[in-house]
PDB file of N, CA, C and O in Angstrom, chain B, residues numbered from 101:
ATOM      1  N   VAL B 101      14.733  22.358 -66.593  1.00  0.00           N
ATOM      2  CA  VAL B 101      14.945  22.201 -65.160  1.00  0.00           C
ATOM      3  C   VAL B 101      14.879  23.560 -64.470  1.00  0.00           C
ATOM      4  O   VAL B 101      14.276  23.697 -63.406  1.00  0.00           O
ATOM      5  N   LYS B 102      15.508  24.569 -65.088  1.00  0.00           N
ATOM      6  CA  LYS B 102      15.509  25.909 -64.500  1.00  0.00           C
ATOM      7  C   LYS B 102      14.080  26.415 -64.308  1.00  0.00           C
ATOM      8  O   LYS B 102      13.741  26.958 -63.256  1.00  0.00           O
ATOM      9  N   ALA B 103      13.254  26.236 -65.325  1.00  0.00           N
ATOM     10  CA  ALA B 103      11.867  26.699 -65.241  1.00  0.00           C
ATOM     11  C   ALA B 103      11.083  25.912 -64.189  1.00  0.00           C
ATOM     12  O   ALA B 103      10.276  26.480 -63.454  1.00  0.00           O
ATOM     13  N   GLN B 104      11.326  24.607 -64.124  1.00  0.00           N
ATOM     14  CA  GLN B 104      10.624  23.775 -63.149  1.00  0.00           C
ATOM     15  C   GLN B 104      10.973  24.176 -61.724  1.00  0.00           C
ATOM     16  O   GLN B 104      10.116  24.149 -60.841  1.00  0.00           O
ATOM     17  N   ARG B 105      12.221  24.545 -61.500  1.00  0.00           N
ATOM     18  CA  ARG B 105      12.656  24.933 -60.152  1.00  0.00           C
ATOM     19  C   ARG B 105      12.414  26.404 -59.866  1.00  0.00           C
ATOM     20  O   ARG B 105      12.649  26.865 -58.750  1.00  0.00           O
ATOM     21  N   ALA B 106      11.949  27.143 -60.860  1.00  0.00           N
ATOM     22  CA  ALA B 106      11.671  28.578 -60.732  1.00  0.00           C
ATOM     23  C   ALA B 106      12.912  29.345 -60.283  1.00  0.00           C
ATOM     24  O   ALA B 106      12.834  30.223 -59.424  1.00  0.00           O
ATOM     25  N   VAL B 107      14.060  29.005 -60.875  1.00  0.00           N
ATOM     26  CA  VAL B 107      15.303  29.696 -60.579  1.00  0.00           C
ATOM     27  C   VAL B 107      15.353  30.966 -61.430  1.00  0.00           C
ATOM     28  O   VAL B 107      15.324  30.887 -62.658  1.00  0.00           O
ATOM     29  N   PRO B 108      15.428  32.135 -60.787  1.00  0.00           N
ATOM     30  CA  PRO B 108      15.445  33.372 -61.570  1.00  0.00           C
ATOM     31  C   PRO B 108      16.807  33.593 -62.226  1.00  0.00           C
ATOM     32  O   PRO B 108      17.820  33.055 -61.780  1.00  0.00           O
ATOM     33  N   ASP B 109      16.814  34.388 -63.286  1.00  0.00           N
ATOM     34  CA  ASP B 109      18.096  34.748 -63.889  1.00  0.00           C
ATOM     35  C   ASP B 109      18.805  35.719 -62.940  1.00  0.00           C
ATOM     36  O   ASP B 109      18.212  36.201 -61.975  1.00  0.00           O
ATOM     37  N   LEU B 110      20.067  35.997 -63.223  1.00  0.00           N
ATOM     38  CA  LEU B 110      20.883  36.809 -62.321  1.00  0.00           C
ATOM     39  C   LEU B 110      20.297  38.196 -62.086  1.00  0.00           C
ATOM     40  O   LEU B 110      20.240  38.662 -60.948  1.00  0.00           O
ATOM     41  N   ALA B 111      19.865  38.853 -63.148  1.00  0.00           N
ATOM     42  CA  ALA B 111      19.312  40.208 -63.008  1.00  0.00           C
ATOM     43  C   ALA B 111      18.057  40.203 -62.140  1.00  0.00           C
ATOM     44  O   ALA B 111      17.894  41.072 -61.284  1.00  0.00           O
ATOM     45  N   THR B 112      17.186  39.248 -62.352  1.00  0.00           N
ATOM     46  CA  THR B 112      15.959  39.153 -61.558  1.00  0.00           C
ATOM     47  C   THR B 112      16.285  38.853 -60.100  1.00  0.00           C
ATOM     48  O   THR B 112      15.702  39.447 -59.193  1.00  0.00           O
ATOM     49  N   ALA B 113      17.218  37.929 -59.877  1.00  0.00           N
ATOM     50  CA  ALA B 113      17.611  37.579 -58.509  1.00  0.00           C
ATOM     51  C   ALA B 113      18.189  38.791 -57.786  1.00  0.00           C
ATOM     52  O   ALA B 113      17.893  39.022 -56.614  1.00  0.00           O
ATOM     53  N   PHE B 114      19.022  39.567 -58.495  1.00  0.00           N
ATOM     54  CA  PHE B 114      19.617  40.748 -57.876  1.00  0.00           C
ATOM     55  C   PHE B 114      18.553  41.783 -57.540  1.00  0.00           C
ATOM     56  O   PHE B 114      18.594  42.374 -56.461  1.00  0.00           O
ATOM     57  N   LEU B 115      17.609  42.013 -58.432  1.00  0.00           N
ATOM     58  CA  LEU B 115      16.537  42.969 -58.156  1.00  0.00           C
ATOM     59  C   LEU B 115      15.679  42.519 -56.975  1.00  0.00           C
ATOM     60  O   LEU B 115      15.261  43.345 -56.163  1.00  0.00           O
ATOM     61  N   GLN B 116      15.414  41.222 -56.874  1.00  0.00           N
ATOM     62  CA  GLN B 116      14.653  40.698 -55.735  1.00  0.00           C
ATOM     63  C   GLN B 116      15.437  40.884 -54.435  1.00  0.00           C
ATOM     64  O   GLN B 116      14.871  41.241 -53.401  1.00  0.00           O
ATOM     65  N   TRP B 117      16.748  40.636 -54.505  1.00  0.00           N
ATOM     66  CA  TRP B 117      17.622  40.798 -53.351  1.00  0.00           C
ATOM     67  C   TRP B 117      17.612  42.255 -52.887  1.00  0.00           C
ATOM     68  O   TRP B 117      17.510  42.530 -51.692  1.00  0.00           O
ATOM     69  N   LEU B 118      17.719  43.187 -53.838  1.00  0.00           N
ATOM     70  CA  LEU B 118      17.675  44.610 -53.508  1.00  0.00           C
ATOM     71  C   LEU B 118      16.328  44.999 -52.909  1.00  0.00           C
ATOM     72  O   LEU B 118      16.275  45.739 -51.927  1.00  0.00           O
ATOM     73  N   GLU B 119      15.252  44.509 -53.489  1.00  0.00           N
ATOM     74  CA  GLU B 119      13.913  44.841 -52.996  1.00  0.00           C
ATOM     75  C   GLU B 119      13.729  44.371 -51.553  1.00  0.00           C
ATOM     76  O   GLU B 119      13.085  45.047 -50.751  1.00  0.00           O
ATOM     77  N   HIS B 120      14.289  43.226 -51.233  1.00  0.00           N
ATOM     78  CA  HIS B 120      14.198  42.691 -49.872  1.00  0.00           C
ATOM     79  C   HIS B 120      14.928  43.611 -48.882  1.00  0.00           C
ATOM     80  O   HIS B 120      14.597  43.641 -47.697  1.00  0.00           O
ATOM     81  N   ARG B 121      15.906  44.346 -49.368  1.00  0.00           N
ATOM     82  CA  ARG B 121      16.699  45.238 -48.527  1.00  0.00           C
ATOM     83  C   ARG B 121      16.296  46.701 -48.665  1.00  0.00           C
ATOM     84  O   ARG B 121      17.010  47.587 -48.195  1.00  0.00           O
ATOM     85  N   ARG B 122      15.182  46.957 -49.292  1.00  0.00           N
ATOM     86  CA  ARG B 122      14.727  48.321 -49.557  1.00  0.00           C
ATOM     87  C   ARG B 122      14.755  49.215 -48.322  1.00  0.00           C
ATOM     88  O   ARG B 122      15.256  50.335 -48.424  1.00  0.00           O
ATOM     89  N   PRO B 123      14.245  48.792 -47.150  1.00  0.00           N
ATOM     90  CA  PRO B 123      14.279  49.688 -45.980  1.00  0.00           C
ATOM     91  C   PRO B 123      15.708  50.099 -45.595  1.00  0.00           C
ATOM     92  O   PRO B 123      15.959  51.261 -45.277  1.00  0.00           O
ATOM     93  N   ALA B 124      16.622  49.158 -45.625  1.00  0.00           N
ATOM     94  CA  ALA B 124      18.011  49.479 -45.284  1.00  0.00           C
ATOM     95  C   ALA B 124      18.625  50.405 -46.326  1.00  0.00           C
ATOM     96  O   ALA B 124      19.374  51.319 -45.982  1.00  0.00           O
ATOM     97  N   ILE B 125      18.312  50.174 -47.584  1.00  0.00           N
ATOM     98  CA  ILE B 125      18.831  51.030 -48.660  1.00  0.00           C
ATOM     99  C   ILE B 125      18.320  52.450 -48.482  1.00  0.00           C
ATOM    100  O   ILE B 125      19.072  53.405 -48.676  1.00  0.00           O
ATOM    101  N   GLU B 126      17.064  52.603 -48.120  1.00  0.00           N
ATOM    102  CA  GLU B 126      16.489  53.930 -47.900  1.00  0.00           C
ATOM    103  C   GLU B 126      17.173  54.637 -46.733  1.00  0.00           C
ATOM    104  O   GLU B 126      17.393  55.847 -46.787  1.00  0.00           O
ATOM    105  N   GLU B 127      17.509  53.900 -45.688  1.00  0.00           N
ATOM    106  CA  GLU B 127      18.224  54.493 -44.549  1.00  0.00           C
ATOM    107  C   GLU B 127      19.593  55.003 -44.985  1.00  0.00           C
ATOM    108  O   GLU B 127      20.018  56.084 -44.578  1.00  0.00           O
ATOM    109  N   TYR B 128      20.275  54.226 -45.808  1.00  0.00           N
ATOM    110  CA  TYR B 128      21.566  54.666 -46.332  1.00  0.00           C
ATOM    111  C   TYR B 128      21.396  55.944 -47.152  1.00  0.00           C
ATOM    112  O   TYR B 128      22.190  56.875 -47.023  1.00  0.00           O
ATOM    113  N   LYS B 129      20.370  55.988 -47.989  1.00  0.00           N
ATOM    114  CA  LYS B 129      20.117  57.171 -48.828  1.00  0.00           C
ATOM    115  C   LYS B 129      19.875  58.416 -47.981  1.00  0.00           C
ATOM    116  O   LYS B 129      20.371  59.497 -48.300  1.00  0.00           O
ATOM    117  N   LYS B 130      19.106  58.260 -46.896  1.00  0.00           N
ATOM    118  CA  LYS B 130      18.832  59.391 -46.012  1.00  0.00           C
ATOM    119  C   LYS B 130      20.112  59.978 -45.435  1.00  0.00           C
ATOM    120  O   LYS B 130      20.196  61.177 -45.171  1.00  0.00           O
ATOM    121  N   LYS B 131      21.105  59.121 -45.243  1.00  0.00           N
ATOM    122  CA  LYS B 131      22.391  59.560 -44.688  1.00  0.00           C
ATOM    123  C   LYS B 131      23.367  59.992 -45.782  1.00  0.00           C
ATOM    124  O   LYS B 131      24.513  60.335 -45.494  1.00  0.00           O
ATOM    125  N   GLY B 132      22.911  59.974 -47.040  1.00  0.00           N
ATOM    126  CA  GLY B 132      23.765  60.361 -48.151  1.00  0.00           C
ATOM    127  C   GLY B 132      24.839  59.331 -48.478  1.00  0.00           C
ATOM    128  O   GLY B 132      25.896  59.670 -49.011  1.00  0.00           O
ATOM    129  N   ARG B 133      24.563  58.082 -48.157  1.00  0.00           N
ATOM    130  CA  ARG B 133      25.532  57.015 -48.383  1.00  0.00           C
ATOM    131  C   ARG B 133      24.984  56.005 -49.382  1.00  0.00           C
ATOM    132  O   ARG B 133      23.773  55.861 -49.551  1.00  0.00           O
ATOM    133  N   LEU B 134      25.902  55.313 -50.036  1.00  0.00           N
ATOM    134  CA  LEU B 134      25.526  54.232 -50.935  1.00  0.00           C
ATOM    135  C   LEU B 134      25.449  52.927 -50.151  1.00  0.00           C
ATOM    136  O   LEU B 134      26.206  52.724 -49.202  1.00  0.00           O
ATOM    137  N   PHE B 135      24.545  52.052 -50.544  1.00  0.00           N
ATOM    138  CA  PHE B 135      24.389  50.745 -49.902  1.00  0.00           C
ATOM    139  C   PHE B 135      25.438  49.794 -50.489  1.00  0.00           C
ATOM    140  O   PHE B 135      25.383  49.491 -51.681  1.00  0.00           O
ATOM    141  N   PRO B 136      26.393  49.316 -49.680  1.00  0.00           N
ATOM    142  CA  PRO B 136      27.425  48.424 -50.215  1.00  0.00           C
ATOM    143  C   PRO B 136      26.868  47.055 -50.584  1.00  0.00           C
ATOM    144  O   PRO B 136      26.013  46.509 -49.887  1.00  0.00           O
ATOM    145  N   VAL B 137      27.358  46.520 -51.673  1.00  0.00           N
ATOM    146  CA  VAL B 137      26.982  45.184 -52.133  1.00  0.00           C
ATOM    147  C   VAL B 137      28.280  44.416 -52.387  1.00  0.00           C
ATOM    148  O   VAL B 137      29.175  44.904 -53.077  1.00  0.00           O
ATOM    149  N   PHE B 138      28.370  43.211 -51.823  1.00  0.00           N
ATOM    150  CA  PHE B 138      29.574  42.406 -51.972  1.00  0.00           C
ATOM    151  C   PHE B 138      29.271  41.091 -52.676  1.00  0.00           C
ATOM    152  O   PHE B 138      28.224  40.479 -52.470  1.00  0.00           O
ATOM    153  N   PHE B 139      30.203  40.682 -53.498  1.00  0.00           N
ATOM    154  CA  PHE B 139      30.185  39.356 -54.109  1.00  0.00           C
ATOM    155  C   PHE B 139      31.503  38.712 -53.707  1.00  0.00           C
ATOM    156  O   PHE B 139      32.573  39.228 -54.029  1.00  0.00           O
ATOM    157  N   ILE B 140      31.432  37.604 -53.016  1.00  0.00           N
ATOM    158  CA  ILE B 140      32.610  36.945 -52.457  1.00  0.00           C
ATOM    159  C   ILE B 140      33.121  35.886 -53.419  1.00  0.00           C
ATOM    160  O   ILE B 140      32.344  35.138 -54.012  1.00  0.00           O
ATOM    161  N   SER B 141      34.430  35.833 -53.564  1.00  0.00           N
ATOM    162  CA  SER B 141      35.073  34.803 -54.372  1.00  0.00           C
ATOM    163  C   SER B 141      36.093  34.082 -53.489  1.00  0.00           C
ATOM    164  O   SER B 141      36.959  34.720 -52.890  1.00  0.00           O
ATOM    165  N   ALA B 142      35.991  32.765 -53.410  1.00  0.00           N
ATOM    166  CA  ALA B 142      36.905  31.980 -52.577  1.00  0.00           C
ATOM    167  C   ALA B 142      37.543  30.890 -53.435  1.00  0.00           C
ATOM    168  O   ALA B 142      36.855  30.043 -54.007  1.00  0.00           O
ATOM    169  N   GLN B 143      38.866  30.932 -53.510  1.00  0.00           N
ATOM    170  CA  GLN B 143      39.583  29.977 -54.357  1.00  0.00           C
ATOM    171  C   GLN B 143      39.797  28.641 -53.661  1.00  0.00           C
ATOM    172  O   GLN B 143      39.648  28.520 -52.445  1.00  0.00           O
ATOM    173  N   GLY B 144      40.142  27.666 -54.444  1.00  0.00           N
ATOM    174  CA  GLY B 144      40.460  26.349 -53.921  1.00  0.00           C
ATOM    175  C   GLY B 144      41.927  26.250 -53.543  1.00  0.00           C
ATOM    176  O   GLY B 144      42.693  27.194 -53.733  1.00  0.00           O
ATOM    177  N   GLY B 145      42.310  25.105 -53.009  1.00  0.00           N
ATOM    178  CA  GLY B 145      43.712  24.906 -52.670  1.00  0.00           C
ATOM    179  C   GLY B 145      43.943  24.215 -51.348  1.00  0.00           C
ATOM    180  O   GLY B 145      44.965  24.453 -50.703  1.00  0.00           O
ATOM    181  N   GLY B 146      43.042  23.381 -50.931  1.00  0.00           N
ATOM    182  CA  GLY B 146      43.286  22.589 -49.729  1.00  0.00           C
ATOM    183  C   GLY B 146      42.817  23.237 -48.447  1.00  0.00           C
ATOM    184  O   GLY B 146      41.873  24.026 -48.435  1.00  0.00           O
ATOM    185  N   VAL B 147      43.494  22.889 -47.366  1.00  0.00           N
ATOM    186  CA  VAL B 147      43.090  23.316 -46.025  1.00  0.00           C
ATOM    187  C   VAL B 147      43.148  24.831 -45.880  1.00  0.00           C
ATOM    188  O   VAL B 147      42.243  25.430 -45.299  1.00  0.00           O
ATOM    189  N   TYR B 148      44.208  25.463 -46.402  1.00  0.00           N
ATOM    190  CA  TYR B 148      44.313  26.918 -46.303  1.00  0.00           C
ATOM    191  C   TYR B 148      43.141  27.577 -47.021  1.00  0.00           C
ATOM    192  O   TYR B 148      42.579  28.559 -46.535  1.00  0.00           O
ATOM    193  N   ALA B 149      42.781  27.040 -48.163  1.00  0.00           N
ATOM    194  CA  ALA B 149      41.674  27.605 -48.936  1.00  0.00           C
ATOM    195  C   ALA B 149      40.361  27.463 -48.184  1.00  0.00           C
ATOM    196  O   ALA B 149      39.465  28.288 -48.364  1.00  0.00           O
ATOM    197  N   ALA B 150      40.220  26.466 -47.365  1.00  0.00           N
ATOM    198  CA  ALA B 150      39.011  26.297 -46.560  1.00  0.00           C
ATOM    199  C   ALA B 150      39.035  27.243 -45.362  1.00  0.00           C
ATOM    200  O   ALA B 150      38.015  27.828 -45.000  1.00  0.00           O
ATOM    201  N   TYR B 151      40.198  27.383 -44.758  1.00  0.00           N
ATOM    202  CA  TYR B 151      40.350  28.181 -43.544  1.00  0.00           C
ATOM    203  C   TYR B 151      40.233  29.679 -43.820  1.00  0.00           C
ATOM    204  O   TYR B 151      39.568  30.405 -43.081  1.00  0.00           O
ATOM    205  N   HIS B 152      40.879  30.127 -44.878  1.00  0.00           N
ATOM    206  CA  HIS B 152      40.985  31.559 -45.140  1.00  0.00           C
ATOM    207  C   HIS B 152      39.634  32.253 -45.334  1.00  0.00           C
ATOM    208  O   HIS B 152      39.384  33.247 -44.651  1.00  0.00           O
ATOM    209  N   PRO B 153      38.754  31.793 -46.216  1.00  0.00           N
ATOM    210  CA  PRO B 153      37.476  32.524 -46.355  1.00  0.00           C
ATOM    211  C   PRO B 153      36.618  32.462 -45.095  1.00  0.00           C
ATOM    212  O   PRO B 153      35.962  33.444 -44.747  1.00  0.00           O
ATOM    213  N   ALA B 154      36.614  31.328 -44.413  1.00  0.00           N
ATOM    214  CA  ALA B 154      35.811  31.225 -43.191  1.00  0.00           C
ATOM    215  C   ALA B 154      36.293  32.240 -42.157  1.00  0.00           C
ATOM    216  O   ALA B 154      35.487  32.945 -41.549  1.00  0.00           O
ATOM    217  N   LEU B 155      37.614  32.312 -41.962  1.00  0.00           N
ATOM    218  CA  LEU B 155      38.167  33.236 -40.982  1.00  0.00           C
ATOM    219  C   LEU B 155      37.992  34.688 -41.427  1.00  0.00           C
ATOM    220  O   LEU B 155      37.585  35.535 -40.632  1.00  0.00           O
ATOM    221  N   SER B 156      38.295  34.977 -42.680  1.00  0.00           N
ATOM    222  CA  SER B 156      38.192  36.350 -43.182  1.00  0.00           C
ATOM    223  C   SER B 156      36.768  36.874 -43.109  1.00  0.00           C
ATOM    224  O   SER B 156      36.540  37.999 -42.664  1.00  0.00           O
ATOM    225  N   LEU B 157      35.810  36.065 -43.545  1.00  0.00           N
ATOM    226  CA  LEU B 157      34.413  36.496 -43.516  1.00  0.00           C
ATOM    227  C   LEU B 157      33.908  36.637 -42.083  1.00  0.00           C
ATOM    228  O   LEU B 157      33.140  37.550 -41.779  1.00  0.00           O
ATOM    229  N   ALA B 158      34.336  35.738 -41.207  1.00  0.00           N
ATOM    230  CA  ALA B 158      33.942  35.835 -39.797  1.00  0.00           C
ATOM    231  C   ALA B 158      34.505  37.106 -39.168  1.00  0.00           C
ATOM    232  O   ALA B 158      33.816  37.771 -38.395  1.00  0.00           O
ATOM    233  N   ARG B 159      35.743  37.446 -39.491  1.00  0.00           N
ATOM    234  CA  ARG B 159      36.345  38.671 -38.941  1.00  0.00           C
ATOM    235  C   ARG B 159      35.639  39.915 -39.471  1.00  0.00           C
ATOM    236  O   ARG B 159      35.421  40.872 -38.728  1.00  0.00           O
ATOM    237  N   LEU B 160      35.282  39.905 -40.752  1.00  0.00           N
ATOM    238  CA  LEU B 160      34.532  41.031 -41.300  1.00  0.00           C
ATOM    239  C   LEU B 160      33.182  41.180 -40.589  1.00  0.00           C
ATOM    240  O   LEU B 160      32.738  42.292 -40.304  1.00  0.00           O
ATOM    241  N   SER B 161      32.546  40.055 -40.312  1.00  0.00           N
ATOM    242  CA  SER B 161      31.257  40.094 -39.611  1.00  0.00           C
ATOM    243  C   SER B 161      31.426  40.578 -38.175  1.00  0.00           C
ATOM    244  O   SER B 161      30.555  41.264 -37.640  1.00  0.00           O
ATOM    245  N   ASP B 162      32.547  40.220 -37.553  1.00  0.00           N
ATOM    246  CA  ASP B 162      32.809  40.712 -36.193  1.00  0.00           C
ATOM    247  C   ASP B 162      32.965  42.229 -36.186  1.00  0.00           C
ATOM    248  O   ASP B 162      32.472  42.906 -35.284  1.00  0.00           O
ATOM    249  N   GLN B 163      33.655  42.759 -37.197  1.00  0.00           N
ATOM    250  CA  GLN B 163      33.895  44.194 -37.275  1.00  0.00           C
ATOM    251  C   GLN B 163      32.645  44.961 -37.707  1.00  0.00           C
ATOM    252  O   GLN B 163      32.418  46.095 -37.284  1.00  0.00           O
ATOM    253  N   CYS B 164      31.851  44.329 -38.546  1.00  0.00           N
ATOM    254  CA  CYS B 164      30.631  44.960 -39.054  1.00  0.00           C
ATOM    255  C   CYS B 164      29.500  43.933 -39.000  1.00  0.00           C
ATOM    256  O   CYS B 164      29.337  43.153 -39.939  1.00  0.00           O
ATOM    257  N   PRO B 165      28.724  43.920 -37.926  1.00  0.00           N
ATOM    258  CA  PRO B 165      27.667  42.917 -37.774  1.00  0.00           C
ATOM    259  C   PRO B 165      26.660  42.871 -38.929  1.00  0.00           C
ATOM    260  O   PRO B 165      26.014  41.843 -39.138  1.00  0.00           O
ATOM    261  N   GLU B 166      26.519  43.955 -39.673  1.00  0.00           N
ATOM    262  CA  GLU B 166      25.588  43.996 -40.802  1.00  0.00           C
ATOM    263  C   GLU B 166      26.223  43.503 -42.107  1.00  0.00           C
ATOM    264  O   GLU B 166      25.554  43.469 -43.140  1.00  0.00           O
ATOM    265  N   PHE B 167      27.493  43.124 -42.075  1.00  0.00           N
ATOM    266  CA  PHE B 167      28.219  42.726 -43.281  1.00  0.00           C
ATOM    267  C   PHE B 167      27.466  41.670 -44.094  1.00  0.00           C
ATOM    268  O   PHE B 167      27.337  41.807 -45.311  1.00  0.00           O
ATOM    269  N   ALA B 168      26.977  40.638 -43.448  1.00  0.00           N
ATOM    270  CA  ALA B 168      26.318  39.532 -44.150  1.00  0.00           C
ATOM    271  C   ALA B 168      25.107  39.997 -44.947  1.00  0.00           C
ATOM    272  O   ALA B 168      24.789  39.405 -45.978  1.00  0.00           O
ATOM    273  N   ARG B 169      24.428  41.037 -44.494  1.00  0.00           N
ATOM    274  CA  ARG B 169      23.252  41.548 -45.223  1.00  0.00           C
ATOM    275  C   ARG B 169      23.626  42.206 -46.539  1.00  0.00           C
ATOM    276  O   ARG B 169      22.763  42.473 -47.375  1.00  0.00           O
ATOM    277  N   HIS B 170      24.916  42.465 -46.722  1.00  0.00           N
ATOM    278  CA  HIS B 170      25.401  43.137 -47.930  1.00  0.00           C
ATOM    279  C   HIS B 170      26.003  42.158 -48.938  1.00  0.00           C
ATOM    280  O   HIS B 170      26.452  42.568 -50.009  1.00  0.00           O
ATOM    281  N   ILE B 171      26.014  40.880 -48.605  1.00  0.00           N
ATOM    282  CA  ILE B 171      26.577  39.872 -49.515  1.00  0.00           C
ATOM    283  C   ILE B 171      25.486  39.397 -50.460  1.00  0.00           C
ATOM    284  O   ILE B 171      24.487  38.815 -50.035  1.00  0.00           O
ATOM    285  N   PHE B 172      25.689  39.652 -51.751  1.00  0.00           N
ATOM    286  CA  PHE B 172      24.729  39.176 -52.747  1.00  0.00           C
ATOM    287  C   PHE B 172      25.013  37.736 -53.147  1.00  0.00           C
ATOM    288  O   PHE B 172      24.078  36.959 -53.337  1.00  0.00           O
ATOM    289  N   GLY B 173      26.267  37.368 -53.277  1.00  0.00           N
ATOM    290  CA  GLY B 173      26.574  36.021 -53.724  1.00  0.00           C
ATOM    291  C   GLY B 173      27.970  35.590 -53.353  1.00  0.00           C
ATOM    292  O   GLY B 173      28.818  36.394 -52.967  1.00  0.00           O
ATOM    293  N   VAL B 174      28.180  34.302 -53.481  1.00  0.00           N
ATOM    294  CA  VAL B 174      29.486  33.706 -53.216  1.00  0.00           C
ATOM    295  C   VAL B 174      29.806  32.756 -54.355  1.00  0.00           C
ATOM    296  O   VAL B 174      28.987  31.921 -54.737  1.00  0.00           O
ATOM    297  N   SER B 175      31.003  32.895 -54.890  1.00  0.00           N
ATOM    298  CA  SER B 175      31.506  31.974 -55.903  1.00  0.00           C
ATOM    299  C   SER B 175      32.745  31.322 -55.318  1.00  0.00           C
ATOM    300  O   SER B 175      33.670  32.011 -54.888  1.00  0.00           O
ATOM    301  N   SER B 176      32.767  30.003 -55.302  1.00  0.00           N
ATOM    302  CA  SER B 176      33.899  29.328 -54.688  1.00  0.00           C
ATOM    303  C   SER B 176      34.124  27.962 -55.340  1.00  0.00           C
ATOM    304  O   SER B 176      33.238  27.399 -55.983  1.00  0.00           O
ATOM    305  N   VAL B 177      35.327  27.461 -55.151  1.00  0.00           N
ATOM    306  CA  VAL B 177      35.682  26.134 -55.643  1.00  0.00           C
ATOM    307  C   VAL B 177      36.463  25.396 -54.574  1.00  0.00           C
ATOM    308  O   VAL B 177      37.140  26.007 -53.747  1.00  0.00           O
ATOM    309  N   SER B 178      36.361  24.093 -54.600  1.00  0.00           N
ATOM    310  CA  SER B 178      37.162  23.198 -53.771  1.00  0.00           C
ATOM    311  C   SER B 178      37.166  23.631 -52.314  1.00  0.00           C
ATOM    312  O   SER B 178      36.102  23.811 -51.723  1.00  0.00           O
ATOM    313  N   GLY B 179      38.352  23.803 -51.721  1.00  0.00           N
ATOM    314  CA  GLY B 179      38.449  24.159 -50.312  1.00  0.00           C
ATOM    315  C   GLY B 179      37.771  25.471 -49.979  1.00  0.00           C
ATOM    316  O   GLY B 179      37.231  25.632 -48.884  1.00  0.00           O
ATOM    317  N   GLY B 180      37.795  26.416 -50.917  1.00  0.00           N
ATOM    318  CA  GLY B 180      37.121  27.688 -50.690  1.00  0.00           C
ATOM    319  C   GLY B 180      35.627  27.512 -50.472  1.00  0.00           C
ATOM    320  O   GLY B 180      35.005  28.269 -49.726  1.00  0.00           O
ATOM    321  N   SER B 181      35.059  26.511 -51.127  1.00  0.00           N
ATOM    322  CA  SER B 181      33.629  26.218 -50.941  1.00  0.00           C
ATOM    323  C   SER B 181      33.366  25.734 -49.522  1.00  0.00           C
ATOM    324  O   SER B 181      32.338  26.056 -48.926  1.00  0.00           O
ATOM    325  N   LEU B 182      34.298  24.964 -48.991  1.00  0.00           N
ATOM    326  CA  LEU B 182      34.149  24.487 -47.612  1.00  0.00           C
ATOM    327  C   LEU B 182      34.176  25.667 -46.646  1.00  0.00           C
ATOM    328  O   LEU B 182      33.351  25.750 -45.735  1.00  0.00           O
ATOM    329  N   GLY B 183      35.128  26.583 -46.849  1.00  0.00           N
ATOM    330  CA  GLY B 183      35.202  27.765 -45.996  1.00  0.00           C
ATOM    331  C   GLY B 183      33.964  28.630 -46.098  1.00  0.00           C
ATOM    332  O   GLY B 183      33.456  29.119 -45.089  1.00  0.00           O
ATOM    333  N   ALA B 184      33.475  28.822 -47.316  1.00  0.00           N
ATOM    334  CA  ALA B 184      32.261  29.609 -47.520  1.00  0.00           C
ATOM    335  C   ALA B 184      31.064  28.938 -46.853  1.00  0.00           C
ATOM    336  O   ALA B 184      30.202  29.610 -46.286  1.00  0.00           O
ATOM    337  N   ALA B 185      31.017  27.616 -46.923  1.00  0.00           N
ATOM    338  CA  ALA B 185      29.925  26.873 -46.291  1.00  0.00           C
ATOM    339  C   ALA B 185      29.985  26.993 -44.771  1.00  0.00           C
ATOM    340  O   ALA B 185      28.948  27.108 -44.117  1.00  0.00           O
ATOM    341  N   VAL B 186      31.184  26.968 -44.211  1.00  0.00           N
ATOM    342  CA  VAL B 186      31.342  27.134 -42.762  1.00  0.00           C
ATOM    343  C   VAL B 186      30.810  28.504 -42.350  1.00  0.00           C
ATOM    344  O   VAL B 186      30.080  28.616 -41.365  1.00  0.00           O
ATOM    345  N   TYR B 187      31.173  29.543 -43.099  1.00  0.00           N
ATOM    346  CA  TYR B 187      30.687  30.890 -42.803  1.00  0.00           C
ATOM    347  C   TYR B 187      29.161  30.956 -42.911  1.00  0.00           C
ATOM    348  O   TYR B 187      28.496  31.515 -42.038  1.00  0.00           O
ATOM    349  N   ALA B 188      28.617  30.389 -43.973  1.00  0.00           N
ATOM    350  CA  ALA B 188      27.161  30.389 -44.154  1.00  0.00           C
ATOM    351  C   ALA B 188      26.472  29.680 -43.000  1.00  0.00           C
ATOM    352  O   ALA B 188      25.422  30.122 -42.533  1.00  0.00           O
ATOM    353  N   GLU B 189      27.054  28.595 -42.543  1.00  0.00           N
ATOM    354  CA  GLU B 189      26.467  27.861 -41.412  1.00  0.00           C
ATOM    355  C   GLU B 189      26.548  28.682 -40.129  1.00  0.00           C
ATOM    356  O   GLU B 189      25.626  28.661 -39.315  1.00  0.00           O
ATOM    357  N   LEU B 190      27.647  29.399 -39.953  1.00  0.00           N
ATOM    358  CA  LEU B 190      27.757  30.279 -38.779  1.00  0.00           C
ATOM    359  C   LEU B 190      26.671  31.342 -38.803  1.00  0.00           C
ATOM    360  O   LEU B 190      26.099  31.670 -37.763  1.00  0.00           O
ATOM    361  N   LEU B 191      26.387  31.875 -39.965  1.00  0.00           N
ATOM    362  CA  LEU B 191      25.327  32.866 -40.087  1.00  0.00           C
ATOM    363  C   LEU B 191      23.958  32.259 -39.783  1.00  0.00           C
ATOM    364  O   LEU B 191      23.116  32.867 -39.122  1.00  0.00           O
ATOM    365  N   ARG B 192      23.770  31.057 -40.279  1.00  0.00           N
ATOM    366  CA  ARG B 192      22.474  30.396 -40.100  1.00  0.00           C
ATOM    367  C   ARG B 192      22.189  30.085 -38.650  1.00  0.00           C
ATOM    368  O   ARG B 192      21.041  30.147 -38.211  1.00  0.00           O
ATOM    369  N   THR B 193      23.225  29.751 -37.902  1.00  0.00           N
ATOM    370  CA  THR B 193      23.043  29.410 -36.481  1.00  0.00           C
ATOM    371  C   THR B 193      23.259  30.625 -35.652  1.00  0.00           C
ATOM    372  O   THR B 193      23.155  30.563 -34.427  1.00  0.00           O
TER     373      THR B 193
END
């Protein structure tokens, strides 16, 4: 199934993700800075678990509009998945 869907392994996906951001990474290098990369983890636990990641990620994006471009992945379960999905939808729209 993985081969049929052409799903890359983690290392390949990360390298592709970095390559897509090459211009931004080069700008960071010119300024002597490292390009931040984030992996988000959102736990389950009901309504609070849904609310917390959505609000936290939205606030981070408000403070740093480029924040979403630095997120490589999200791992979440249960309510945390709902919150992560809300944030992803906000980004999409």
